[in-house]
N, C-alpha and C positions, 0 to 999 in steps of 0.2 A: 503493499500500500504506499501511496505517496501522499503527503500533506502539502498543499499548496497555499502559500500566504496570499492575502488579498491584493488585487490590482488597486491602483490609484488612477487619476484623470488624464484623458488623452491629450496629446499636444495639439496645438492648432495645426490646421492643414497647410498654413502658409503664414510666415511672420507678418505679412501685410494684412492679414484677416484677423485682428485681434480685437475688434470691437468698434463701436461707433466713433471713437476719437481718432482712428486711423482711417483716413480717407485717401490713401495712395491709389486706390482703384476707381476713385471719382465717385463713391457712393454718397448720396445726400444723407445728412443726419436725420434722424427720426425714427419712427417704429420699424420701417424696413431694415435701416442699417442696425438697429438694435437687435433685430432677429439675426442678422449677419454676425453678431458677436458671439454666437454660440459656437465655441471652437470643436472642429472635428465633426460636427452634426449636419452642418449646411455646406454644400459645395460652393466655393467662391463665385463661380460663374452664375449659379442660380440666385445667390444672395444678391450679387450686383444687378442682375436683371430685375429682381424684385424692387430694388432701390431706384430703377430707372437709369442704371449706368451699366457699361460693359466692363467686365472684369479685364484688367490689364495685367500681364504677367511681368512684374518687374525684375531686375537682375537678382535682388535679394530673394525674391520668391523662387526663382529658378534655381538659385544655389541652394535653397532649403529643400527643394523637391528632389535634388540630385545627390544630396549628401548621403553618406553611407552610415549604416548602424553597425557597430561592432559590439557583439555580446561576449563577454568574458565569463565563461563558467568555471567555477571552483569546486570540484568534488572535495568534501571534508569529512574526516571522521576524528572527533576529538581534537579539533584544532582551535579551540577557543583562545589560546595564548598568542598565537601567531596570525590568526586571520585578520584582526584589525590592522596590523602592519601591511599585510597583502593588499587589502582594500585601500588603505591610505596611499599605497605606493602606485596605484593604477591611475594613469591619467584619465580624465573624464571627457576630454576633447583632443582630438589629434589635428595636426596641421591639415588644412584643406576643409575643415568644418565637420569631419566625421565624429559622431558622438559615441561614447563608450558606455555600455550598460553591463552591470554585473549580476550574475545568477549563482548563488550559493546552494550547492546540493549537500544537504546534511544527511550523511548515510548512517543514520541511526546513532548519532553521538549521544554521549551520556554526560557531557560536560557543559551543556548549554550553548553549543556552537551556533544553533539557529537564532537564539535570542542575541548572541553577541553579534551575529552577522547583520540583524535588523538595526541594532543600535549603531553599528559601524557604517551604515549607509548603503547596504546591498539593495539594488533595485528589485530583486525578486529572491525569495528563499523557498526552496522546495526541500521537503524532508521526508526521508524514508523512515517508516516506523521501526524498522530493524536494520542491522547492519548487513547489507547485501553485497559488498565488495566494490572494488573500483570500477570494474567494467559496467556494473549496473548503474553506478553513480554517473558515470560518463554518458550512458545512453539516456538517462533522465535530463541531464543538463543539455544534451544535444537536442532532444525534442523540445525542451522548453525554450531554448535559444531560437530555434526555427519557428516556434509559435510567436515569438516576440518579433519576427521579421528581420532577423539577423541577416546582414549582407556577408559578414565575416564571423565565424565562430572561433574564439581563441579558448584554449584550455591551459589552465595553470593550476599549480598545486597550493593547497592552503598551509603549507609548512614553511612558506617563504623561501624555498630553495632558489627560485628563479628570480632574476632582476626585473620587476615589473616595469621599470622605467624603459626597458627595451621593447615595449609593446609596439610603439610606432615603427621600429625597425623590423619587427616580426611580420606585421601585416603589410608593409609597404609593397613587397612583390605581388601580392593579391590585389591590392588597390591599383597597382600599376598594370594589372592584367597579364603578368609574366609567369604567374604560378597559380596552382590550385591548392596545393598543400605546402605549408612551410614549417619546418621542424627546426627548433632551436638546437644548435650544436654546443653542447656544454664544454666541448674540448676536454674529454675525460683525462687525457694524458696530463693536463695541467690543474686538475682538481686536487687540492692538497689533502683533502679528507678521504680520498679513494686509495685503498691499498694497492700495491703492485699487482696482486692477483686479479683484483676487481678491474683495474685498468686494462690488463690483458684480456679478460673475459668480455669486457664492453667492446673492445676492438674487434675480437673474434666474432662476437654475436652481431655486430653491426655489418661486418663482412658478409655473414650468412644471410642476413635480411637484405642486403643490397643484391646478392646473387638471387635470392628467391622472388624478390619483388621487381627486379630490373630497374631499380632506381638508384639515385646517387646519394642517398641519405648517409651522412656521416655518423649520427648518433642516434641509432634507432630506438633506444629506450626511453629517450627524453619525452617528458610529458608536457613541455612548453611548446605548443604548436598551434597553427592558425589553418582553418579550412574556409575555403570560399563557399558560399552558400550552395552552389551547384555540387561541390564535392561532398559537403555535409549531407545533402539530401540522398547522396548515393552510399552512404556509409551504413553498413550493418554489422554491428558488434555481436558475435555469437559466443565468444568466450565468457566465462564467469570469473576469470583471473585478472586480465588487464586488456586494454585496447590498443596499446602502442605498436605492438608488432603486427597484429592482425590488420589493423587499418592501413598500415604501409603496404602489406601485400595486396590488399584490396585495391588501393590506389594504383599500384603497378599493373594489376590485372586490367584495370579500367582506363589505362593509358592517361592518368592524371599527371600534370606537371608537378613534381616534388622537388623542392629546393631546401638547402640548409642555410641557416643564418648563424654565425658564431656569437655566442653570448658568454659572460662570466658569470658563474653561479655565486650565490650568497654563502656565507659561512653556515655549516651544518647546525641545525637547531635540535635535531633528534635523529634517531636511527630509523632507517626505512622500515615501515610496517608491512609493505609489499613483500619484502625479501626477509622472511622469518629465518632462513638459513640458506646458505649458498646451494647446496644440492637441491633443496625444494624449488628455489628459484630457477635453477637450470632445467630441472624436470619439467616445470610448468612452461617455461619459455620455449623449450624445444617442442613440447607437445603442441603449443599454440602455433608455432611456425609450420610444423609438418601438417597439421590439420588445415590451416589456412591454404597452404600450398596445394594440398590434395583437393581442397574444395574448388579452386579456381583453375587448376591444371591437372585434372585426374588422369587424362590420357597419358600425359608425359610420366607420371609417377607409376601407374600400372604397367605402361610399356617397358620401363626400365627394370622394375621387378620381374615381369614376365620374361624379358630378354635375358636376365640372369639365369633363370631356370631353364630356358632353352639352350643357353650357352653350355651349362654344365651337363645337360643331357646330350649335346652334340659331341662334347668331350667323351662320354661314355661310348657313343656310336664309333667315333674315331679309334678309340681304344680297342673295341671289339673288331673292327676292320683290320687293325694293325696285327692282332693275333691270328686273324683268318689268313692273312698273307703270309705271316711268318710260321705259324703253327698249325694252321688249318682251322683254328677257332673252337676246338674242342675244349669244354670246361669253362668257357667264358660267356656263357649265355646270361649269366647275372648282369653283366654289363649292359646287355640289350634291354633286359627287363628294367633296370634302374633308369636307363636313358628314356625308355618309353614312358615311364611313370613321370619323369622330370619334364619331358615334352608335353605331356598331357597337362600337367599342372601350369606350365608356362603358357600354353594356348588359353586355358581357362582364365588366367589372370589377365591376359591381353584382351580377351573378350569382355571380361568384367570392366576393364578400362574403357572399352567402347560404349558399354552401357552407361557407365559413370559419366562419360563425356556427353552423352545424350541428355542425362539428367542435369548436367551442368548447363547445358544449352536451354532447358526448360527453366532452370533456376534463373538464368540471365534475363529471360523474358518476363519472368515474375518479378524480378528486381527493377526492370524497366517499367512495368506497370505500377509497381509501388512508388518509383520515382516520380511518375506523372501524377499519382495520387497526392503524394507529399507536396509537390510543387503546386498543385491546385488547392490545397488546404487553405482555409481562411487564415489570415494572420490577425493577431490581437496586439494592438500597439500599447507599449508601456505607458502608464499614466502617471502624472506628476502627483506628489504627495500634497496634502493640504486641503484646499477647497476648490470647488468646481462651479461654473457658471450654470445658471438654470436657463430655460429657453427665453425667458424675459431679460436675461442679462444680469440678474441679480446673483450675488455670490451666496452660496449656501454650503454648510459643512458637508463633507462627504460622509455617507453612511457606511459603517463598517460592514463588510461582507462576511458571512459565516464561512469558516474554512471547510473545504470539501475534501473528503478522502476519496481519491479516485485511483484506479489501477493504472500502472504504467503500461503504455503501449510501446 
């Protein structure tokens, strides 16, 4: 179950449509223009027509209508101590006018993380009633960000590991239209609190993910990353452990443009909760990589495994033929039997790969249909806190909305 905090008041549709005192569009003062002051409920052209004047799109209005919305989602589990620092370090406005909204996903914390997030100024707080893991928190945050109309979705951690001031550099390639996914490169070899073994494993793991995904990502486990809206709409996280590796393999399979941006990490505030032990982390990460690769390239995997059985079976046949030529073949029938068994298994594996590839094609069609449904889903604009205007233009207090417990989709 997911607890959603209440929304607050929608922004005006245009900075020039803010009430009867703003007459940049030529509207006459009076009842008609008073109706025009209801932000977000009356279209500017209709309000101007009702006032007897035609709506003119000013440069300020055009800039407002084209500005981007960046939603930063922060999955948290018992991060009450460091979360205020993370929220305070995030810029609220970027060069070019892009606005930044924050979504905190409280994954069943017991230290009051949700309350701390609201006091620290988070725009939206979503709470899991129990601890469901990082991957589930990421899915919830991603869905919430898309419903808020995010043009760019940024993920960061609540332990203040990442430099929040580097947010403009992280999203710059997406805003410039040169990337779909941007992953912050922590430069693990230079991180002081990483042990030598961890640095070596980080480098090896990133190399494996680069080979599996076909991307040039330099720091695959990094959680400080940004997705364009189109890329976020195509993400489907199936793992219950983490999202970092699986989403990169998905991005490579879908031919998304993935780039890396170097950053410097902050000093460590606590030990990683995701990596309870090194063997467990390696096991989970390896399983995630293999499953994701098999999901998107089943024919390659099944063909390689089947080819291995076929090759060993062929060696058995060649061995039998050698003894036939040199000794007449008597007493070596076992080689033929073993070779026949291995060949049968190899052929079955290859056929299973063909069937899995057909299933993958159907899954791609289903994902494309889900992408179109997600893209067509209505968006809910984030609302300003405080008071809102009534239809008559009078200010009145916002009424608190009851919290609704809804299931995550």
